[in-house]
PAZAPA-4460 file (N, C-alpha, C; in steps of 0.05 Angstrom, whole numbers, plus 32768, in hexadecimal, padded with zeros to 4 digits):
% residues 312
    n_x    n_y    n_z   ca_x   ca_y   ca_z    c_x    c_y    c_z   seq   type   mol
   7ECF   7E05   8096   7EC7   7E20   80A2   7EB7   7E18   80BF     1      X     A
   7EBE   7E26   80D1   7EB1   7E1E   80E9   7E93   7E27   80E6     2      X     A
   7E82   7E1B   80FA   7E68   7E22   80FF   7E65   7E3D   810F     3      X     A
   7E5C   7E52   8103   7E5E   7E6C   810E   7E48   7E72   8123     4      X     A
   7E35   7E5D   8126   7E1C   7E62   8136   7E21   7E52   8152     5      X     A
   7E37   7E44   8153   7E3C   7E31   8167   7E40   7E3F   8182     6      X     A
   7E36   7E32   8196   7E3B   7E41   81B3   7E56   7E39   81BE     7      X     A
   7E5F   7E4D   81CD   7E7D   7E44   81D9   7E7A   7E2F   81EF     8      X     A
   7E8E   7E21   81EF   7E8D   7E0C   8204   7EA2   7E0E   8218     9      X     A
   7EA1   7E06   8231   7EB6   7E0A   8246   7EB4   7E1E   8252    10      X     A
   7EBD   7E1D   826B   7EBD   7E36   827D   7ED8   7E34   8288    11      X     A
   7EE6   7E4D   8289   7F02   7E52   8291   7F00   7E5A   82AE    12      X     A
   7F0C   7E4E   82C0   7F0C   7E55   82DB   7F1B   7E6D   82E2    13      X     A
   7F2C   7E73   82D2   7F40   7E8A   82D6   7F2E   7EA5   82DB    14      X     A
   7F34   7EB1   82F0   7F29   7ECD   82F8   7F38   7EE2   82EE    15      X     A
   7F2E   7EF5   82DC   7F3A   7F0B   82CF   7F31   7F25   82DE    16      X     A
   7F44   7F34   82E1   7F3A   7F51   82F0   7F2F   7F62   82D7    17      X     A
   7F25   7F79   82DE   7F17   7F85   82CD   7F28   7F90   82B5    18      X     A
   7F40   7F96   82B7   7F50   7F9F   829E   7F56   7F8A   828A    19      X     A
   7F5F   7F73   8297   7F63   7F5A   8288   7F47   7F53   827C    20      X     A
   7F33   7F55   8288   7F1A   7F4B   827B   7F12   7F5C   8266    21      X     A
   7F16   7F78   8269   7F13   7F88   8254   7F23   7F84   8239    22      X     A
   7F41   7F7D   823E   7F51   7F77   822A   7F45   7F5E   8218    23      X     A
   7F40   7F4C   8229   7F36   7F31   821D   7F19   7F36   820B    24      X     A
   7F0B   7F49   8215   7EF3   7F4B   8206   7EFB   7F5F   81E9    25      X     A
   7F10   7F71   81EC   7F1A   7F7D   81D5   7F28   7F68   81C3    26      X     A
   7F36   7F55   81C8   7F43   7F40   81BA   7F2C   7F33   81AE    27      X     A
   7F18   7F2A   81BA   7F01   7F1A   81B1   7EF4   7F29   819C    28      X     A
   7EF0   7F40   819E   7EE2   7F50   8189   7EF0   7F53   8172    29      X     A
   7F0C   7F58   8172   7F20   7F60   815C   7F1F   7F45   814C    30      X     A
   7F23   7F2F   815A   7F29   7F13   814C   7F0E   7F0F   8138    31      X     A
   7EF8   7F15   8146   7EDC   7F0E   813D   7EDA   7F21   8122    32      X     A
   7EE0   7F39   8124   7EDF   7F4E   810E   7EF3   7F45   80F7    33      X     A
   7F0A   7F3D   80FD   7F1F   7F34   80EB   7F0F   7F1C   80DC    34      X     A
   7F04   7F0A   80E8   7EF7   7EF2   80DD   7EE0   7EFA   80CA    35      X     A
   7ED3   7F0F   80D1   7EBE   7F18   80C2   7EC6   7F25   80A5    36      X     A
   7EDE   7F34   80AA   7EEA   7F42   8093   7EF6   7F2E   8082    37      X     A
   7F03   7F17   8086   7F0E   7F04   8077   7EFB   7EF1   806C    38      X     A
   7EE5   7EEE   8078   7ECB   7EDF   8070   7EBD   7EEF   8059    39      X     A
   7EBB   7F0A   805D   7EB1   7F19   8047   7EC4   7F19   802E    40      X     A
   7EDE   7F1D   8030   7EEF   7F1D   801B   7EEF   7F03   800C    41      X     A
   7EED   7EEF   801C   7EEE   7ED4   8011   7ED7   7ECE   8001    42      X     A
   7EC0   7ED8   8005   7EA7   7ED2   7FF9   7EA5   7EE2   7FDE    43      X     A
   7EB4   7EF7   7FDC   7EB6   7F08   7FC1   7ECF   7F00   7FB1    44      X     A
   7EE3   7EEF   7FBC   7EF7   7EE7   7FAC   7EF2   7ED2   7F96    45      X     A
   7EFC   7EDB   7F7F   7EF7   7ECA   7F66   7F0D   7EB4   7F63    46      X     A
   7F25   7EBB   7F6C   7F3D   7EA8   7F6B   7F39   7E90   7F7E    47      X     A
   7F39   7E79   7F79   7F38   7E63   7F89   7F50   7E66   7F9F    48      X     A
   7F67   7E6A   7F98   7F80   7E69   7FAA   7F7D   7E7E   7FBD    49      X     A
   7F76   7E94   7FB3   7F72   7EA8   7FC9   7F5D   7EA9   7FDA    50      X     A
   7F45   7E9C   7FCF   7F2B   7E99   7FE0   7F35   7E82   7FF3    51      X     A
   7F43   7E6F   7FEC   7F4B   7E5C   8004   7F5A   7E69   8019    52      X     A
   7F6D   7E79   8010   7F7E   7E86   8026   7F6D   7E99   803A    53      X     A
   7F5A   7EA9   802B   7F49   7EB5   803F   7F37   7EA8   8050    54      X     A
   7F2D   7E92   8044   7F1E   7E7F   8056   7F2C   7E75   806D    55      X     A
   7F46   7E6D   8069   7F57   7E65   807E   7F5E   7E75   8093    56      X     A
   7F61   7E95   8089   7F66   7EAA   8099   7F4D   7EAE   80AE    57      X     A
   7F35   7EAD   809D   7F1A   7EB1   80AB   7F1A   7E9D   80C4    58      X     A
   7F1C   7E82   80BB   7F1B   7E6C   80CD   7F2B   7E6D   80E5    59      X     A
   7F45   7E77   80E0   7F5A   7E7D   80F7   7F4E   7E92   8109    60      X     A
   7F44   7EA8   80FF   7F3D   7EBD   810F   7F24   7EB5   811E    61      X     A
   7F15   7EA3   8112   7EFC   7E9A   8122   7F05   7E8A   813B    62      X     A
   7F19   7E78   8135   7F22   7E69   814B   7F2E   7E7B   8161    63      X     A
   7F3E   7E8F   815A   7F48   7EA4   816D   7F30   7EAF   817B    64      X     A
   7F1B   7EB7   816D   7F04   7EC3   817C   7EF8   7EB0   8190    65      X     A
   7EF6   7E95   8188   7EEA   7E83   819E   7EFC   7E81   81B5    66      X     A
   7F15   7E82   81B1   7F27   7E80   81C8   7F20   7E97   81DE    67      X     A
   7F21   7EAF   81D2   7F1A   7EC7   81E5   7EFF   7EC7   81EE    68      X     A
   7EEC   7EBC   81E0   7ED2   7EBA   81ED   7ED1   7EA6   8201    69      X     A
   7EDE   7E92   8200   7EE3   7E7D   8215   7EEE   7E8C   822D    70      X     A
   7F07   7E97   8228   7F13   7EA4   823E   7F00   7EB9   824E    71      X     A
   7EEF   7EC9   8240   7EDA   7ED9   824B   7EC7   7ECA   8258    72      X     A
   7EC0   7EB3   824E   7EAA   7EA2   8257   7E8C   7EB0   8255    73      X     A
   7E8B   7EBE   823E   7E73   7ECE   8237   7E75   7ED8   821B    74      X     A
   7E60   7EDD   8210   7E60   7EE7   81F2   7E6B   7F01   81F3    75      X     A
   7E7A   7F08   81E0   7E83   7F22   81DB   7E76   7F31   81C5    76      X     A
   7E6B   7F48   81C6   7E60   7F55   81B2   7E74   7F5E   819A    77      X     A
   7E75   7F4F   8185   7E85   7F54   816C   7E74   7F5B   8156    78      X     A
   7E75   7F74   814E   7E65   7F7F   8137   7E7B   7F8E   8124    79      X     A
   7E70   7F8D   810C   7E80   7F9E   80F7   7E6F   7FAE   80E5    80      X     A
   7E72   7FC6   80E2   7E60   7FD3   80CE   7E66   7FCD   80B3    81      X     A
   7E4A   7FCA   80A5   7E4D   7FC5   8085   7E5E   7FDB   8077    82      X     A
   7E5D   7FF3   8084   7E72   8007   8072   7E8C   7FFD   8075    83      X     A
   7E99   7FF8   808C   7EB2   7FEF   808E   7EB9   7FD7   8078    84      X     A
   7EA5   7FC5   807C   7EA8   7FAF   8068   7EAB   7FB5   804C    85      X     A
   7E9B   7FCA   8043   7E9D   7FD3   8028   7EB3   7FE2   8025    86      X     A
   7EC1   7FF1   8037   7EDB   7FFC   8033   7EEC   7FEA   802D    87      X     A
   7EEE   7FD3   8040   7F04   7FBE   8038   7F00   7FB3   801D    88      X     A
   7EE7   7FAE   8014   7EE4   7F9F   7FFA   7EEB   7FB2   7FE4    89      X     A
   7EE7   7FCD   7FE4   7EEC   7FE1   7FD3   7F0C   7FE4   7FD2    90      X     A
   7F1B   7FDE   7FE9   7F33   7FE1   7FEB   7F44   7FC7   7FDB    91      X     A
   7F33   7FB4   7FE0   7F3D   7F98   7FD3   7F3F   7F9E   7FB3    92      X     A
   7F26   7FAA   7FAA   7F22   7FAA   7F8F   7F36   7FBF   7F83    93      X     A
   7F3E   7FD6   7F91   7F4D   7FED   7F82   7F67   7FE3   7F88    94      X     A
   7F70   7FDF   7FA2   7F8B   7FDE   7FAA   7F96   7FC4   7FAC    95      X     A
   7F87   7FB1   7FA9   7F91   7F91   7FAA   7F8F   7F85   7FBF    96      X     A
   7F8C   7F69   7FC2   7F89   7F5A   7FDA   7FA3   7F5D   7FEC    97      X     A
   7FB6   7F5B   7FE4   7FD0   7F5B   7FF5   7FD1   7F74   8002    98      X     A
   7FCC   7F8C   7FF8   7FCE   7FA6   8003   7FB7   7FA6   801B    99      X     A
   7FA0   7F9D   8015   7F89   7F9C   8029   7F8B   7F8D   803E   100      X     A
   7F9A   7F75   803D   7FA0   7F63   804E   7FB4   7F6E   8062   101      X     A
   7FCA   7F78   8058   7FE0   7F85   8067   7FD8   7F9B   8077   102      X     A
   7FC7   7FAE   806A   7FBE   7FC5   8079   7FAA   7FBC   8091   103      X     A
   7F9B   7FA5   808D   7F89   7F9A   80A5   7F9C   7F90   80BB   104      X     A
   7FB2   7F84   80B2   7FC8   7F78   80C6   7FDA   7F8D   80CE   105      X     A
   7FD9   7FA5   80CB   7FEE   7FB9   80D5   7FE8   7FBC   80F2   106      X     A
   7FF5   7FBD   8102   7FF3   7FBD   811E   7FEF   7FA3   812D   107      X     A
   7FF5   7F8D   811C   7FF4   7F73   8123   8008   7F6F   813C   108      X     A
   8020   7F7A   8139   8035   7F78   814B   802D   7F80   8166   109      X     A
   801E   7F9B   8167   8016   7FA0   8181   8001   7F8F   818F   110      X     A
   7FF2   7F82   817F   7FDD   7F6E   8188   7FED   7F57   8193   111      X     A
   8001   7F4F   8185   800F   7F34   818E   801F   7F3A   81AC   112      X     A
   802A   7F55   81AC   8034   7F5C   81C5   801F   7F5A   81DB   113      X     A
   8008   7F65   81D3   7FED   7F62   81E9   7FE8   7F4A   81EF   114      X     A
   7FE9   7F37   81DC   7FE6   7F1B   81E3   7FFB   7F0F   81F5   115      X     A
   8013   7F16   81F3   802C   7F0D   8205   8029   7F15   821B   116      X     A
   801E   7F30   8222   8019   7F3C   823D   8003   7F2B   824C   117      X     A
   7FF2   7F1F   823D   7FDD   7F13   8248   7FE1   7EF5   8250   118      X     A
   7FF7   7EEC   8243   7FFD   7ED1   824B   8006   7EC8   8265   119      X     A
   800F   7ED9   8277   8015   7ED3   8292   7FFB   7ECE   82A3   120      X     A
   7FE4   7ED8   8297   7FC9   7ED7   82A7   7FBF   7EBA   82A1   121      X     A
   7FC8   7EA9   828E   7FBC   7E91   8286   7FCD   7E7B   8290   122      X     A
   7FC1   7E62   828F   7FD2   7E4D   829B   7FC5   7E35   8288   123      X     A
   7FD4   7E1F   8286   7FCC   7E03   827D   7FC5   7E0C   8261   124      X     A
   7FB0   7DFD   8259   7FA8   7DF8   823C   7FA0   7E15   8232   125      X     A
   7F94   7E27   8241   7F8F   7E42   8236   7FA9   7E50   822F   126      X     A
   7FBC   7E4F   8240   7FD9   7E5A   8238   7FE4   7E52   8220   127      X     A
   7FE2   7E35   821E   7FEE   7E2D   8205   7FDC   7E31   81EC   128      X     A
   7FC3   7E35   81EE   7FB0   7E3D   81D8   7FBB   7E5B   81D2   129      X     A
   7FBD   7E6B   81E2   7FC8   7E86   81DD   7FE1   7E85   81D2   130      X     A
   7FF4   7E78   81DB   800C   7E74   81CC   800C   7E6F   81AE   131      X     A
   7FF9   7E5D   81A8   7FF6   7E50   818E   7FEA   7E66   817F   132      X     A
   7FD8   7E77   8186   7FCC   7E8E   817B   7FE1   7EA2   8175   133      X     A
   7FF0   7EA6   8187   8006   7EB9   8181   8018   7EB0   816A   134      X     A
   801D   7E94   8167   802D   7E8B   8153   8020   7E8D   813A   135      X     A
   8003   7E8D   813A   7FF3   7E92   811F   7FF7   7EAF   8118   136      X     A
   7FF5   7EBF   812B   7FF7   7EDB   8125   8010   7EE4   8118   137      X     A
   8026   7ED8   8124   8042   7EDF   811E   804B   7ED4   8104   138      X     A
   8042   7EBB   80FF   804D   7EAD   80E9   803A   7EA2   80D4   139      X     A
   8029   7E91   80DE   8015   7E85   80C8   8006   7E97   80B9   140      X     A
   7FFA   7EAC   80C1   7FEC   7EBD   80B4   7FFD   7ECD   80A0   141      X     A
   8014   7ED6   80A7   8026   7EE1   8093   802F   7ED1   807F   142      X     A
   8033   7EB6   8087   8038   7EA2   8071   8020   7EA0   805B   143      X     A
   8008   7EA0   8066   7FF3   7E9D   8058   7FF1   7EB4   8042   144      X     A
   7FF3   7ECC   804D   7FF3   7EE3   803E   8007   7EE4   802A   145      X     A
   801B   7EDA   8031   8035   7ED9   801A   802E   7EC7   8002   146      X     A
   801C   7EB6   8007   8016   7EA3   7FF2   8003   7EB1   7FDC   147      X     A
   7FF4   7EC8   7FE2   7FE3   7ED6   7FD0   7FF7   7EE1   7FB8   148      X     A
   7FEE   7ED8   7FA1   7FFB   7EE3   7F87   7FEE   7EF8   7F7A   149      X     A
   7FF2   7F0D   7F78   7FE7   7F22   7F6B   7FF7   7F2E   7F57   150      X     A
   7FEB   7F38   7F3D   7FFC   7F44   7F2B   8005   7F60   7F37   151      X     A
   7FF1   7F6F   7F44   7FFC   7F89   7F4B   8014   7F89   7F5C   152      X     A
   8018   7F71   7F6E   802F   7F6F   7F7B   8049   7F67   7F6E   153      X     A
   8045   7F57   7F59   805A   7F49   7F4A   8065   7F61   7F39   154      X     A
   8056   7F72   7F31   8060   7F86   7F1E   8062   7FA3   7F30   155      X     A
   8060   7FA3   7F48   8063   7FBB   7F55   807B   7FCA   7F52   156      X     A
   8093   7FB8   7F50   80AB   7FC8   7F49   80AC   7FD7   7F2F   157      X     A
   809C   7FCD   7F1F   809C   7FDD   7F02   8088   7FF4   7F07   158      X     A
   8075   7FF1   7F12   8064   8008   7F18   8074   801F   7F26   159      X     A
   8083   8018   7F3C   8092   802B   7F4D   80A6   8037   7F3A   160      X     A
   80B6   8027   7F2A   80C9   802F   7F1B   80BF   8046   7F07   161      X     A
   80A4   803F   7EF7   809A   8053   7EE7   8095   806C   7EF4   162      X     A
   8087   806D   7F0C   807C   8082   7F1C   8095   8090   7F26   163      X     A
   80A9   8084   7F33   80C0   8093   7F3C   80CF   80A3   7F28   164      X     A
   80D6   8095   7F12   80E4   80A1   7EFE   80D7   80B6   7EEE   165      X     A
   80BD   80B5   7EEB   80B1   80CB   7EDF   80AD   80E4   7EF2   166      X     A
   80A9   80DE   7F0B   80A8   80F5   7F1F   80C4   8105   7F1F   167      X     A
   80D8   80F5   7F1E   80F2   8103   7F22   80FB   8111   7F08   168      X     A
   80F4   8104   7EF3   80FB   8110   7ED6   80EB   8125   7ED0   169      X     A
   80D0   8121   7ECF   80BF   813A   7EC8   80C0   814F   7EDC   170      X     A
   80C2   814B   7EF5   80C5   8163   7F05   80DC   8172   7F00   171      X     A
   80F1   8162   7EF8   810D   816F   7EF2   810A   817E   7ED6   172      X     A
   80F9   8174   7EC2   80F4   8186   7EAA   80E6   819F   7EB0   173      X     A
   80D1   819B   7EBE   80BF   81B1   7EC6   80D0   81C8   7ED4   174      X     A
   80DF   81BE   7EE6   80F0   81D1   7EF7   8107   81E0   7EE5   175      X     A
   8111   81D1   7ED2   8124   81DC   7EC0   8118   81F0   7EAF   176      X     A
   80FD   81ED   7EA7   80F1   8201   7E96   80E9   8219   7EA7   177      X     A
   80E8   8219   7EC0   80E5   8231   7ECD   80F9   8247   7ECA   178      X     A
   8111   823D   7EC3   8128   8252   7EBB   812A   8254   7E9E   179      X     A
   811C   8248   7E90   811D   824D   7E70   8105   825C   7E67   180      X     A
   80F0   8257   7E70   80D6   8262   7E67   80C1   826B   7E7A   181      X     A
   80B0   827E   7E72   809C   8284   7E86   8081   827A   7E7E   182      X     A
   8084   826B   7E68   806B   825E   7E5A   8063   8244   7E66   183      X     A
   804A   8242   7E76   8043   8226   7E80   803E   8214   7E6D   184      X     A
   8035   821E   7E4F   802E   820C   7E3F   8045   81FF   7E32   185      X     A
   805D   820F   7E2D   8077   8202   7E25   8081   81EE   7E39   186      X     A
   8080   81F4   7E52   808A   81DF   7E67   8079   81C9   7E68   187      X     A
   805E   81CA   7E67   804D   81B6   7E6B   8050   81A1   7E4E   188      X     A
   8055   81AE   7E37   8059   81A0   7E1E   8073   818F   7E20   189      X     A
   8088   81A0   7E2C   80A2   8193   7E2F   80A0   817C   7E3E   190      X     A
   8091   817E   7E56   808F   8165   7E69   8083   814B   7E5B   191      X     A
   806C   8155   7E4D   8060   813C   7E3E   8071   812D   7E29   192      X     A
   807F   813F   7E18   808F   8132   7E03   80A7   8120   7E14   193      X     A
   80B4   812E   7E24   80C9   8120   7E32   80BF   8107   7E41   194      X     A
   80AA   810B   7E4A   809B   80F6   7E5B   8094   80DD   7E4A   195      X     A
   8088   80E6   7E31   8081   80D0   7E1F   8098   80C0   7E13   196      X     A
   80AE   80CB   7E0F   80C5   80C2   7E04   80D1   80AF   7E19   197      X     A
   80D0   80BC   7E32   80DD   80AD   7E4A   80CE   8092   7E4F   198      X     A
   80B2   8095   7E4E   80A0   807D   7E55   80A7   8067   7E40   199      X     A
   80A9   806D   7E27   80B2   8058   7E13   80CD   804B   7E18   200      X     A
   80DF   805C   7E22   80F7   8053   7E2A   80FA   8042   7E42   201      X     A
   80EC   804B   7E54   80E7   803A   7E6E   80DA   801F   7E69   202      X     A
   80C5   8022   7E5B   80B3   8008   7E56   80C8   7FF8   7E44   203      X     A
   80D6   7FFD   7E37   80ED   7FEC   7E25   80FE   7FE1   7E36   204      X     A
   8104   7FF0   7E4A   8119   7FE7   7E5F   810F   7FCE   7E6F   205      X     A
   80F4   7FD6   7E77   80E6   7FC4   7E89   80DF   7FA9   7E7A   206      X     A
   80DC   7FAE   7E5F   80D7   7F94   7E51   80F1   7F81   7E4F   207      X     A
   8108   7F8E   7E4A   8120   7F7E   7E4B   812A   7F73   7E67   208      X     A
   8120   7F83   7E77   8125   7F77   7E95   8117   7F5E   7E9C   209      X     A
   80FC   7F61   7E94   80EA   7F4C   7E9B   80EF   7F32   7E8A   210      X     A
   80FB   7F34   7E75   8103   7F1D   7E64   8113   7F0A   7E72   211      X     A
   8122   7F14   7E87   8135   7EFF   7E98   812A   7EFA   7EB0   212      X     A
   8110   7EFE   7EB2   8102   7EF7   7ED1   80E9   7EE4   7EC2   213      X     A
   80EB   7ECA   7ECC   80D7   7EB8   7EC4   80BD   7EBD   7ED1   214      X     A
   80BA   7ECD   7EE7   80A0   7ED2   7EF4   8092   7EEB   7EEA   215      X     A
   80A0   7EFA   7ED7   8093   7F0E   7ECD   8090   7F11   7EAE   216      X     A
   8078   7F1C   7EA6   8074   7F1A   7E88   807D   7F36   7E7D   217      X     A
   8091   7F32   7E6C   809C   7F49   7E5F   808E   7F62   7E54   218      X     A
   8076   7F59   7E46   8062   7F6D   7E3C   8053   7F7C   7E53   219      X     A
   804D   7F6B   7E64   803C   7F76   7E7D   8052   7F89   7E90   220      X     A
   8069   7F81   7E90   807C   7F90   7E9D   8081   7FAC   7E8E   221      X     A
   8082   7FAA   7E75   8085   7FC0   7E64   806E   7FD7   7E64   222      X     A
   8054   7FC9   7E62   803D   7FDA   7E63   803A   7FE7   7E82   223      X     A
   803F   7FD9   7E97   803B   7FE3   7EB1   8050   7FFB   7EB5   224      X     A
   8067   7FF8   7EAC   807D   800D   7EAE   8071   8026   7EA0   225      X     A
   806E   801F   7E88   8067   8037   7E73   8052   8046   7E79   226      X     A
   803A   8037   7E81   801F   8044   7E8A   8022   8050   7EA0   227      X     A
   802F   8048   7EB7   8032   805A   7ECF   8044   806F   7ECC   228      X     A
   8059   806E   7EB9   806A   8084   7EB5   8057   809D   7EA5   229      X     A
   804A   8091   7E90   803D   80A8   7E82   8025   80B2   7E94   230      X     A
   8019   80A2   7EA3   8005   80AC   7EB7   8010   80C1   7ECC   231      X     A
   8029   80BD   7ED6   8030   80D3   7EE9   8038   80E9   7ED6   232      X     A
   8043   80E7   7EBD   8048   80FE   7EB0   8030   8110   7EA8   233      X     A
   801B   8105   7EA3   8002   8111   7E9F   7FF9   8122   7EB5   234      X     A
   7FFC   8111   7ECA   7FF2   8122   7EE5   8006   8139   7EE8   235      X     A
   801D   8137   7EEB   8030   814A   7EF0   8030   8162   7EDA   236      X     A
   802B   815B   7EBF   8027   8174   7EAF   800D   8180   7EAD   237      X     A
   7FF6   8175   7EB9   7FDE   8182   7EBA   7FDF   819B   7EC2   238      X     A
   7FE7   81A3   7ED8   7FEA   81C2   7EE2   7FF2   81D4   7ECE   239      X     A
   8004   81CC   7EBD   800D   81E0   7EA9   7FFD   81E6   7E93   240      X     A
   7FE8   81D6   7E90   7FD3   81DC   7E7C   7FB7   81E9   7E88   241      X     A
   7FBB   81EC   7EA4   7FA1   81FB   7EB2   7FA8   8218   7EB9   242      X     A
   7FC0   821C   7EC1   7FC8   823B   7ECB   7FDC   8240   7EB5   243      X     A
   7FDF   825F   7EB8   7FF3   826B   7EA6   800D   8274   7EBB   244      X     A
   800A   826F   7ED1   8022   8278   7EE5   8034   825F   7EEB   245      X     A
   804A   8264   7EE5   8060   824C   7EE4   8061   8244   7EFF   246      X     A
   8063   825A   7F11   8067   8251   7F30   8053   8240   7F3A   247      X     A
   803A   8249   7F35   8022   823C   7F3C   8021   821E   7F31   248      X     A
   8025   821E   7F16   8027   8204   7F07   803D   81F2   7F16   249      X     A
   8050   81FA   7F1C   8069   81EB   7F23   8064   81E2   7F41   250      X     A
   8059   81F4   7F50   8054   81F0   7F6C   803A   81DA   7F70   251      X     A
   8028   81D7   7F5E   8015   81C3   7F5C   801C   81AD   7F53   252      X     A
   8032   81A8   7F3E   8039   8198   7F33   804C   8188   7F47   253      X     A
   8060   8196   7F55   8070   8189   7F6A   805E   817E   7F7F   254      X     A
   8047   818A   7F8A   8034   817F   7F9F   802B   8166   7F94   255      X     A
   801F   8165   7F7D   8016   814A   7F6F   802B   8134   7F70   256      X     A
   8046   813D   7F6B   805D   812B   7F6A   8060   811F   7F87   257      X     A
   805F   8130   7F98   8066   8128   7FB5   804B   8113   7FBF   258      X     A
   8032   811C   7FB3   801B   810C   7FBB   8021   80EF   7FAF   259      X     A
   8028   80ED   7F95   802D   80D2   7F87   8045   80C5   7F96   260      X     A
   8059   80D0   7F9F   806F   80C4   7FAA   8062   80B7   7FC5   261      X     A
   8056   80C8   7FD8   8048   80BD   7FEF   8037   80A7   7FE8   262      X     A
   8028   80A8   7FD4   8012   8091   7FD2   8020   8078   7FC7   263      X     A
   8032   8078   7FB3   8042   8060   7FAD   8055   8055   7FC3   264      X     A
   8060   8067   7FD4   8073   805F   7FEA   8064   8051   8001   265      X     A
   804C   805E   8004   803A   8052   8018   8031   8038   8011   266      X     A
   8026   8035   7FF8   801C   801A   7FEF   8033   8005   7FF0   267      X     A
   804D   800E   7FE9   8065   7FFB   7FE7   806A   7FF1   8004   268      X     A
   8068   8006   8018   8072   8004   8034   805D   7FEB   8042   269      X     A
   8044   7FEF   8038   8030   7FDD   8042   8035   7FBD   8039   270      X     A
   8036   7FBF   801D   8039   7FA5   800D   8052   7F96   8013   271      X     A
   8068   7FA6   8017   8083   7F98   8019   808E   7F9B   8035   272      X     A
   8080   7FA7   804A   8086   7FAA   8065   809C   7FBC   8067   273      X     A
   80A2   7FD5   805B   80B5   7FE5   805C   80AD   7FFC   806C   274      X     A
   80C2   800A   8072   80BE   8023   8086   80B6   8037   8071   275      X     A
   80A0   8045   8074   8095   805D   8063   80A5   8075   8064   276      X     A
   80AD   807F   807E   80B6   809A   807D   80D0   809D   806E   277      X     A
   80E3   8088   8073   80FC   808C   8067   80FC   808A   8046   278      X     A
   80E9   807B   803D   80E7   8072   8023   80DC   808A   801A   279      X     A
   80C7   809A   8022   80BA   80B3   8018   80CC   80CB   8019   280      X     A
   80DD   80CF   802B   80EF   80E5   802F   8106   80E0   801B   281      X     A
   810E   80C9   8017   8127   80C5   8005   811A   80C9   7FE7   282      X     A
   8102   80C1   7FE0   80F7   80C5   7FC5   80EF   80E2   7FC0   283      X     A
   80E5   80F0   7FD8   80E1   810A   7FD5   80F8   811E   7FD3   284      X     A
   810C   8117   7FDF   8124   8126   7FE0   8133   8123   7FC3   285      X     A
   8132   810C   7FBA   813D   8104   7F9E   8133   8118   7F87   286      X     A
   8115   8119   7F8C   8108   8126   7F79   810A   8145   7F78   287      X     A
   8108   8150   7F94   810F   816A   7F98   812C   8173   7F90   288      X     A
   813F   8162   7F95   8159   8165   7F90   815B   8169   7F71   289      X     A
   8151   815A   7F61   8152   8158   7F46   8145   8173   7F3C   290      X     A
   812F   817B   7F48   8121   8192   7F3F   8130   81AC   7F41   291      X     A
   8140   81AD   7F58   8152   81C3   7F5E   8168   81C6   7F49   292      X     A
   8176   81B0   7F49   818B   81AE   7F32   8182   81B7   7F17   293      X     A
   8168   81AA   7F0E   8160   81B0   7EF3   8159   81CF   7EF4   294      X     A
   814B   81DA   7F07   8145   81F6   7F05   815E   820B   7F00   295      X     A
   8171   8204   7F10   818C   8214   7F0F   8198   820D   7EEF   296      X     A
   8197   81F6   7EE6   81A4   81EF   7ECE   8193   81FD   7EB6   297      X     A
   8175   81FE   7EBC   8168   820B   7EAB   816B   822A   7EA7   298      X     A
   816E   8236   7EC0   8171   8251   7EC4   818E   8258   7EB6   299      X     A
   81A0   8247   7EB9   81B9   824B   7EAB   81B9   824C   7E8C   300      X     A
   81AA   8238   7E82   81A9   8236   7E66   8196   824D   7E5B   301      X     A
   8182   8255   7E6A   8170   826E   7E5F   8182   8285   7E5F   302      X     A
   818F   8289   7E73   81A2   82A1   7E75   81B6   82A4   7E5B   303      X     A
   81C4   828B   7E5A   81D7   8289   7E49   81D3   828E   7E2A   304      X     A
   81BA   8280   7E22   81B1   8280   7E07   81A1   8296   7E03   305      X     A
   8194   82A3   7E17   8182   82BA   7E14   8168   82B0   7E0B   306      X     A
   815F   829A   7E10   8144   8290   7E04   812C   8292   7E15   307      X     A
   812E   82A0   7E2F   8115   829F   7E3F   80FE   82B0   7E31   308      X     A
   8108   82C7   7E25   80F7   82D8   7E17   80EB   82C8   7DFE   309      X     A
   80FC   82BB   7DEF   80F2   82AC   7DD9   80E0   8295   7DE0   310      X     A
   80E2   8288   7DF3   80CD   8271   7DF9   80B7   827A   7E0B   311      X     A
   80BD   8292   7E1A   80A7   8299   7E2D   8095   82AC   7E1F   312      X     A
***
């Protein structure tokens, strides 16, 4: 690790105008802040392999900071609030290291473009140094992050499978019961019964699927799928036990379903570098389409068998 108290050496003879100088100062501050964040995460990391990666990232960001400080030929005021550091640490604890690092690196493409626009202002060694820094930002740091092995990432597909299937299926069940009964209690219990049975079924399927994947533990895969499924079921069924209005219960439940979809879609888009909006709209559309189809089917059954009054 570098000596963080060392003075910068060398004077760059390049003359920068006001705008370029301000840009260089921003780059200097940003690189130093990233260095502090990675250093803080490394200090708290228990896993040796992850800690080594974080230390390397911190060291690289510090080298980038030294470059911009040399370009400025003056110290740049680089501070970071303890509150922001705590937010990053809490994010790492709750959402995982991969998600936290990917979130910190979002916007890296625009930074790289800014660096490229700065290149024509440099010459000689300074220009080659910045080209090397751009290479670090484009490739090396992504390669380092890809080496981080986290259970939450390995089993993300099973978590999403459990959540997505539960949201579509249980919303469909509740929508179907809108046409069958006016009792929120009946609809809520039906959602729990169907959800519990489906969770066991999904967990069993995940277990069998994971047996053919040497990188995943079948038991962990089954538990991840089953628990995420039953968790989503409990959340979506809760409104039916709080209110006696089917419309209110269904509206709140669908709102919770959309929130869950947005949450796991956003998480996946960050971790796996996917487009959020298209994934979110597709999942939401599937859920709402299923709900509409189930409602009309339930309405048909309720009218045909004349059971609305019996169950409601």
